[in-house]
ROSE-4610 file (N, C-alpha, C; in Angstrom, 1 decimal, always signed):
// ROSE-4610
residu = [S/S/S/M/M/M/A/A/A/A/A/A/S/S/S/Q/Q/Q/R/R/R/S/S/S/H/H/H/G/G/G/R/R/R/V/V/V/A/A/A/T/T/T/V/V/V/A/A/A/I/I/I/D/D/D/A/A/A/M/M/M/S/S/S/F/F/F/K/K/K/L/L/L/P/P/P/V/V/V/F/F/F/V/V/V/G/G/G/D/D/D/I/I/I/V/V/V/C/C/C/V/V/V/Y/Y/Y/T/T/T/E/E/E/I/I/I/V/V/V/R/R/R/I/I/I/G/G/G/R/R/R/T/T/T/S/S/S/M/M/M/T/T/T/I/I/I/H/H/H/V/V/V/E/E/E/A/A/A/W/W/W/A/A/A/L/L/L/R/R/R/G/G/G/R/R/R/I/I/I/G/G/G/K/K/K/R/R/R/V/V/V/K/K/K/V/V/V/T/T/T/E/E/E/G/G/G/Q/Q/Q/F/F/F/T/T/T/F/F/F/V/V/V/A/A/A/I/I/I/D/D/D/E/E/E/N/N/N/R/R/R/K/K/K/P/P/P/Q/Q/Q/P/P/P/I/I/I/P/P/P/D/D/D/G/G/G]
num = [1/1/1/2/2/2/3/3/3/4/4/4/5/5/5/6/6/6/7/7/7/8/8/8/9/9/9/10/10/10/11/11/11/12/12/12/13/13/13/14/14/14/15/15/15/16/16/16/17/17/17/18/18/18/19/19/19/20/20/20/21/21/21/22/22/22/23/23/23/24/24/24/25/25/25/26/26/26/27/27/27/28/28/28/29/29/29/30/30/30/31/31/31/32/32/32/33/33/33/34/34/34/35/35/35/36/36/36/37/37/37/38/38/38/39/39/39/40/40/40/41/41/41/42/42/42/43/43/43/44/44/44/45/45/45/46/46/46/47/47/47/48/48/48/49/49/49/50/50/50/51/51/51/52/52/52/53/53/53/54/54/54/55/55/55/56/56/56/57/57/57/58/58/58/59/59/59/60/60/60/61/61/61/62/62/62/63/63/63/64/64/64/65/65/65/66/66/66/67/67/67/68/68/68/69/69/69/70/70/70/71/71/71/72/72/72/73/73/73/74/74/74/75/75/75/76/76/76/77/77/77/78/78/78/79/79/79/80/80/80/81/81/81/82/82/82/83/83/83/84/84/84/85/85/85/86/86/86/87/87/87]
x = [-36.4/-35.2/-34.4/-34.7/-34.0/-34.2/-35.4/-35.6/-34.9/-34.8/-34.1/-32.6/-32.1/-30.7/-30.3/-31.1/-30.8/-30.8/-31.7/-31.8/-30.7/-30.3/-29.2/-27.8/-27.8/-26.5/-25.6/-26.3/-25.6/-26.5/-26.0/-26.8/-27.8/-28.9/-30.0/-30.4/-31.0/-31.6/-33.1/-33.9/-35.3/-35.5/-36.1/-36.3/-37.7/-38.7/-40.1/-40.9/-42.0/-43.0/-44.3/-44.9/-46.2/-47.3/-48.4/-49.7/-49.6/-49.0/-48.9/-50.3/-50.9/-52.1/-52.1/-52.6/-52.7/-54.1/-54.4/-55.7/-56.2/-55.3/-55.6/-54.4/-54.6/-53.5/-52.8/-51.5/-50.8/-50.8/-51.3/-51.4/-50.2/-49.9/-48.9/-49.3/-48.4/-48.7/-49.0/-49.3/-49.5/-48.1/-48.2/-47.0/-47.2/-46.2/-46.3/-45.4/-46.0/-45.3/-45.3/-44.2/-44.1/-43.7/-44.4/-44.2/-43.9/-43.0/-42.6/-42.7/-42.9/-42.9/-42.3/-41.2/-40.6/-41.5/-42.0/-43.0/-42.3/-41.1/-40.5/-39.0/-38.1/-36.7/-36.2/-35.6/-35.0/-33.5/-32.8/-31.3/-30.7/-31.1/-30.6/-31.6/-32.9/-34.0/-34.9/-35.7/-36.7/-37.9/-39.0/-40.3/-40.7/-41.0/-41.4/-42.7/-43.6/-44.9/-44.7/-45.1/-44.9/-46.3/-46.5/-47.7/-47.3/-48.0/-47.7/-49.0/-48.9/-50.1/-49.8/-50.8/-50.7/-51.5/-50.9/-51.6/-52.0/-53.3/-53.9/-53.8/-53.3/-53.3/-52.5/-51.5/-50.5/-51.2/-52.4/-53.1/-54.4/-54.6/-55.9/-56.0/-56.8/-57.1/-55.9/-55.6/-54.6/-55.2/-54.8/-55.4/-54.3/-54.6/-53.6/-53.7/-52.5/-52.5/-52.0/-51.1/-50.7/-50.1/-50.0/-49.4/-48.9/-48.0/-47.5/-46.5/-46.2/-45.2/-44.0/-42.8/-41.6/-40.6/-39.9/-38.9/-37.6/-36.7/-35.3/-34.3/-33.2/-32.1/-30.9/-30.2/-29.0/-27.9/-27.1/-26.0/-24.7/-23.6/-22.2/-21.7/-20.4/-19.8/-19.7/-19.9/-19.9/-21.3/-22.3/-23.7/-24.2/-23.6/-24.0/-24.7/-25.8/-26.5/-25.6/-25.9/-25.2/-26.2/-25.8/-26.7/-27.0/-28.3/-28.7/-28.3/-27.6/-27.1/-28.3/-28.1/-29.1/-29.2/-30.5/-30.8/-30.2]
y = [+89.2/+89.8/+88.9/+87.6/+86.6/+87.0/+87.3/+87.6/+88.9/+89.9/+91.1/+90.9/+90.1/+89.7/+89.0/+88.1/+87.3/+88.2/+89.1/+90.0/+91.0/+91.5/+92.5/+91.9/+90.6/+89.9/+90.3/+90.6/+91.1/+91.4/+92.2/+92.6/+93.7/+93.7/+94.7/+95.1/+96.3/+96.8/+97.1/+96.8/+97.1/+98.6/+99.4/+100.8/+101.2/+100.3/+100.6/+99.4/+99.3/+98.3/+99.1/+98.9/+99.6/+98.6/+99.1/+98.3/+96.9/+96.7/+95.3/+95.0/+93.9/+93.6/+92.1/+92.0/+90.6/+90.2/+89.1/+88.6/+87.6/+86.6/+85.5/+85.2/+84.6/+84.2/+82.9/+82.7/+81.5/+80.7/+79.4/+78.6/+77.6/+77.1/+76.1/+74.9/+74.3/+73.2/+73.6/+74.9/+75.3/+75.2/+74.9/+75.1/+76.4/+77.2/+78.6/+78.6/+79.1/+79.3/+80.8/+81.3/+82.7/+82.9/+83.7/+83.9/+85.4/+85.7/+87.0/+87.3/+88.6/+89.0/+90.4/+90.6/+91.9/+92.8/+93.9/+94.7/+96.0/+96.4/+97.6/+97.5/+97.8/+97.9/+99.3/+100.0/+101.3/+101.1/+102.2/+102.2/+101.5/+101.8/+101.1/+100.4/+100.6/+100.0/+99.2/+98.4/+97.5/+97.4/+97.2/+96.9/+95.5/+94.8/+93.4/+93.2/+92.5/+92.1/+90.8/+90.7/+89.4/+88.9/+87.6/+86.9/+85.8/+85.6/+84.4/+83.6/+82.3/+81.4/+80.3/+79.9/+78.8/+77.6/+76.5/+75.2/+74.7/+74.7/+74.4/+72.8/+72.5/+71.1/+70.2/+70.7/+70.0/+69.5/+69.1/+68.6/+69.3/+70.3/+71.0/+72.1/+73.0/+74.1/+75.1/+75.7/+76.7/+78.1/+79.0/+80.3/+81.4/+82.6/+83.7/+84.3/+84.4/+85.0/+86.4/+86.8/+88.2/+88.5/+89.8/+90.3/+91.7/+92.2/+93.5/+93.9/+95.1/+95.6/+96.1/+95.5/+95.9/+96.6/+97.6/+98.3/+98.0/+97.5/+97.2/+98.1/+98.4/+99.1/+98.2/+98.0/+97.3/+98.1/+97.4/+98.1/+97.4/+98.2/+97.6/+97.3/+96.9/+96.5/+97.6/+98.9/+100.0/+100.5/+99.7/+100.0/+101.2/+101.5/+102.6/+102.0/+102.8/+102.3/+102.0/+100.9/+100.6/+100.2/+100.4/+100.1/+98.6/+98.3/+96.9/+96.5/+95.4/+95.0/+94.6/+94.8/+94.4/+92.9/+92.4/+91.0/+90.2]
z = [+138.2/+137.6/+136.7/+136.7/+135.9/+134.4/+134.0/+132.6/+132.2/+133.1/+132.8/+132.8/+133.7/+133.7/+132.4/+132.0/+130.8/+129.6/+129.5/+128.3/+128.3/+129.5/+129.6/+129.6/+129.7/+129.8/+131.0/+132.1/+133.3/+134.4/+135.3/+136.5/+136.2/+137.0/+136.8/+138.2/+138.3/+139.5/+139.2/+140.2/+140.0/+140.4/+139.5/+139.7/+139.9/+139.5/+139.7/+139.6/+140.4/+140.3/+140.1/+138.9/+138.6/+138.6/+139.1/+138.9/+139.5/+140.6/+141.2/+141.8/+141.5/+142.1/+142.5/+143.8/+144.3/+144.2/+143.5/+143.2/+144.2/+144.5/+145.4/+146.3/+147.4/+148.2/+147.7/+148.1/+147.8/+149.1/+149.0/+150.2/+150.3/+151.5/+151.7/+150.8/+150.1/+149.2/+147.8/+147.5/+146.1/+145.4/+144.1/+143.2/+142.5/+142.6/+142.0/+140.7/+139.6/+138.4/+138.0/+137.6/+137.3/+135.8/+135.1/+133.7/+133.4/+132.5/+132.2/+130.7/+130.4/+129.0/+129.0/+128.2/+128.0/+127.2/+127.7/+127.0/+126.4/+126.9/+126.4/+126.8/+125.8/+126.0/+125.6/+126.5/+126.2/+126.1/+126.2/+126.1/+127.3/+128.5/+129.7/+130.5/+130.2/+131.0/+130.2/+130.9/+130.3/+131.2/+130.7/+131.5/+131.2/+132.2/+132.1/+132.8/+132.1/+132.7/+133.4/+134.6/+135.4/+135.9/+135.7/+136.2/+137.0/+138.2/+139.0/+139.1/+138.9/+138.9/+139.9/+140.6/+141.6/+141.1/+141.3/+141.0/+142.4/+142.6/+143.9/+144.2/+145.4/+145.7/+144.8/+144.1/+143.3/+142.0/+142.0/+140.8/+140.5/+141.3/+141.2/+140.2/+140.4/+139.5/+139.5/+138.3/+138.2/+138.2/+139.1/+139.3/+139.3/+138.7/+138.7/+140.1/+140.8/+142.1/+142.2/+141.2/+141.2/+139.8/+139.5/+138.3/+138.5/+137.6/+137.8/+136.7/+136.6/+135.6/+136.4/+136.1/+136.7/+135.8/+136.2/+135.4/+136.0/+135.2/+135.6/+134.8/+135.4/+134.7/+134.7/+133.5/+133.4/+134.1/+134.9/+135.6/+135.4/+135.5/+135.4/+136.8/+136.8/+138.1/+139.1/+138.7/+139.6/+139.9/+139.6/+139.8/+139.0/+137.9/+137.1/+135.9/+135.4/+134.2/+133.0/+132.3/+131.1/+130.0/+128.8/+127.7/+127.6/+127.2/+127.0/+125.6/+125.5/+124.2/+123.2/+122.0/+121.0/+121.0/+120.9/+120.8/+121.9]
């Protein structure tokens, strides 16, 4: 939600998670990196593609452990949808 919050300049609510797939487990000692890309911006909502990668054994191989599409809605202080600002 950090990418969505930054883009909307405020609070967001998760309204959908589409096509979430877990490819591999994350083990104790793995370093996990999460990458996001905004794929669609509407008037009050946005869809963000999320990938998580694990670095095995701190210096080992990097593997994708999960990915999915998340839809967020920008909300105001009353938890009502609000427009996403341009740029």
